[in-house]
C-alpha positions in Angstrom: 73.3 30.9 -79.9 70.4 32.9 -80.0 68.7 30.7 -80.6 69.9 27.8 -77.8 70.1 30.3 -75.3 66.1 31.7 -76.0 65.0 27.3 -75.8 66.7 27.7 -72.1 65.1 30.0 -71.6 61.4 30.2 -73.0 62.3 26.3 -70.8 62.1 28.9 -67.8 59.7 31.1 -68.5 56.4 28.8 -69.8 56.0 28.0 -66.3 54.7 31.2 -65.5 50.5 30.5 -64.9 47.4 30.6 -65.0 46.7 33.6 -67.2 51.1 34.2 -68.0 51.1 31.1 -68.6 48.8 31.2 -71.5 50.4 34.2 -73.2 53.8 32.4 -72.9 52.5 29.8 -74.8 50.6 32.4 -77.5 54.7 34.2 -77.9 56.2 31.2 -78.6 53.7 30.0 -80.9 53.7 33.0 -83.1 57.9 33.2 -83.0 58.2 29.1 -84.2 55.5 29.1 -87.1 57.3 32.3 -88.6 60.1 30.4 -87.5 58.9 28.1 -89.6 59.8 30.0 -92.3 62.0 31.3 -91.4 64.2 28.5 -91.0 65.4 27.1 -94.6 65.4 30.5 -96.3 68.1 30.9 -94.2 70.1 28.0 -93.8 68.9 27.1 -97.3 67.6 29.5 -100.3 69.6 32.1 -98.3 73.1 31.0 -98.5 72.3 29.0 -102.0 71.2 32.1 -103.5 67.6 30.6 -104.9 66.3 34.2 -105.2 63.1 32.3 -106.5 63.1 30.4 -103.1 63.7 33.7 -101.6 60.2 35.5 -103.5 58.0 32.9 -103.1 58.7 33.4 -99.0 57.6 37.1 -99.0 53.4 36.4 -98.7 53.5 33.2 -96.1 56.5 35.6 -93.7 53.6 38.5 -94.3 50.7 35.9 -93.0 53.6 34.7 -90.6 53.9 38.6 -88.2 50.4 39.0 -88.0 49.6 37.0 -84.6 53.0 38.1 -84.4 52.8 42.4 -84.0 49.4 41.5 -82.1 51.4 40.1 -79.1 50.8 41.4 -75.2 54.2 38.4 -73.7 54.3 38.5 -69.5 57.1 40.8 -69.2 57.3 42.4 -66.5 61.2 43.6 -66.4 60.3 46.9 -68.1 64.3 47.0 -69.8 63.0 43.7 -71.0 60.0 44.5 -72.3 60.9 47.6 -73.5 63.6 45.5 -76.3 61.1 43.0 -77.1 58.6 45.9 -78.5 61.4 47.6 -80.1 63.3 44.3 -81.6 58.8 43.7 -82.9 58.8 47.1 -83.9 62.3 46.3 -86.3 61.0 42.5 -87.8 57.5 44.6 -88.8 59.8 47.1 -90.0 61.6 44.7 -92.6 58.9 42.2 -92.9 56.7 44.4 -95.0 60.1 46.2 -97.3 60.9 42.6 -98.3 56.9 41.7 -98.8 56.8 45.0 -101.2 60.1 43.7 -101.9 59.3 40.1 -103.3 55.8 42.2 -104.9 58.1 44.2 -106.7 60.4 41.0 -108.0 63.7 42.7 -106.5 66.5 40.0 -105.9 69.4 41.4 -104.6 67.0 43.8 -102.3 65.1 41.1 -101.0 68.3 39.0 -100.1 70.1 42.3 -98.7 66.6 43.0 -96.2 67.4 39.2 -95.1 70.3 38.9 -92.7 68.7 42.0 -91.2 64.5 40.9 -90.6 66.8 37.2 -89.4 68.6 39.2 -86.5 65.5 41.4 -85.7 63.6 38.1 -85.2 66.0 35.8 -83.1 65.9 39.6 -81.5 62.6 39.3 -80.8 62.5 36.1 -80.1 65.5 36.2 -77.4 63.5 38.7 -75.7 61.1 36.7 -74.7 62.4 34.5 -71.8 64.6 36.4 -69.0 67.7 38.9 -69.2 70.8 37.4 -67.4 71.6 38.6 -64.9 75.0 38.3 -62.8 73.3 38.4 -59.6 71.1 36.1 -59.6 72.8 33.6 -62.1 75.2 33.1 -59.2 72.7 32.2 -56.8 71.5 30.0 -58.5 74.1 28.2 -59.6 75.2 27.9 -56.1 71.4 27.4 -55.3 72.2 24.1 -57.8 75.5 23.2 -57.0 73.9 22.5 -53.1 71.2 20.6 -54.5 71.8 18.5 -57.1 75.1 18.1 -56.7 76.1 18.0 -53.6 72.7 17.2 -51.2 72.5 13.7 -53.4 75.9 13.5 -52.4 76.0 14.0 -48.4 79.0 16.1 -49.0 78.8 17.8 -46.2 81.8 19.8 -46.7 80.1 20.9 -50.5 77.2 21.6 -48.6 78.5 23.7 -45.7 80.6 25.5 -48.5 78.7 26.3 -50.9 76.4 27.5 -48.5 78.9 29.7 -46.8 78.9 30.7 -50.5 75.2 31.7 -50.7 75.9 34.0 -47.5 78.8 36.0 -48.4 77.0 36.4 -51.8 73.8 37.5 -50.1 75.2 39.6 -47.8 76.8 41.4 -50.7 73.8 41.5 -53.1 72.7 45.8 -51.6 70.0 47.6 -53.6 71.8 49.9 -54.4 74.0 48.0 -55.8 71.8 46.1 -58.2 72.6 46.0 -62.0 69.9 48.6 -63.4 66.8 45.0 -64.7 66.9 44.8 -60.8 66.1 48.4 -60.3 63.2 48.5 -61.3 62.3 46.6 -58.9 65.0 47.3 -55.7 62.3 47.2 -52.9 61.1 43.6 -53.6 64.0 42.1 -54.4 65.0 42.5 -51.2 62.5 41.9 -49.3 62.7 38.2 -51.1 66.5 38.1 -50.4 65.6 39.1 -46.9 63.7 35.6 -46.7 67.0 33.8 -49.1 69.7 34.6 -46.7 67.0 33.3 -43.8 67.2 29.9 -45.8 71.1 30.2 -46.2 71.9 30.0 -42.6 69.1 27.2 -41.8 70.8 25.5 -44.0 73.6 26.1 -43.3 72.9 24.7 -39.4 71.6 22.2 -40.9 74.3 21.2 -42.9 76.6 22.0 -39.3 73.8 19.5 -37.6 74.6 17.4 -41.0 71.1 16.5 -41.2 69.4 15.1 -44.6 65.8 15.7 -44.2 66.3 18.8 -43.3 69.4 20.2 -45.2 67.5 19.4 -49.0 64.6 20.5 -47.8 65.7 24.3 -47.4 67.6 23.4 -50.0 64.7 22.2 -52.9 62.8 25.8 -51.5 66.9 27.8 -51.7 66.3 26.9 -56.0 62.0 27.6 -56.0 62.7 31.7 -54.7 65.6 32.5 -57.0 64.6 30.8 -60.0 61.3 32.6 -58.9 62.7 35.1 -58.5 64.9 35.6 -61.7 61.6 34.8 -63.9 59.2 37.4 -62.1 61.8 40.2 -62.6 63.8 39.0 -65.7 
């Protein structure tokens, strides 16, 4: 499940530009290379108790971990960055233990370490993508609904109702009530939420006038700005 969620998270993160984009691509490449070794071990050798294959993989895991250890991913949120560093450190410890057990031909130890190494790998990989945040995710779901469903269908009742929902959500989103992951950036987020509130008001006015060009432009901008908040702070 984490692998599936990570794929979507990284697709969002990959929209970053410049140096951040290069750093994210390097991060994805390093984890992809590690995954090439991990996939057959976790899905084939481990369930089959193929100790020969498990032991033979030791040097490959050690080699593929080296680029992971050197990564400096563009994670702006301190909570997620701390989680990534912790999970990567644990991943490195387990890779070292796994490789050492392989050198000693200790099949029991190799088999014992494999699940923990796989979990640490998935945890670190998952940390590369934005964290789930109910507040931001809820805003984005409503913006998606307007831009991708109500606007194309010219569903004015849906546009009006969903714009009112956005306004309500933003009015209730006070800085002191932001979740922990947004607290380090609460002043900036509050300013950006104020901009979103203005756009939501404009969208509602467009819908009241049944001005499709106006509504479509405001809905697209709302979706763009909420997505940017998610990428920049989570």
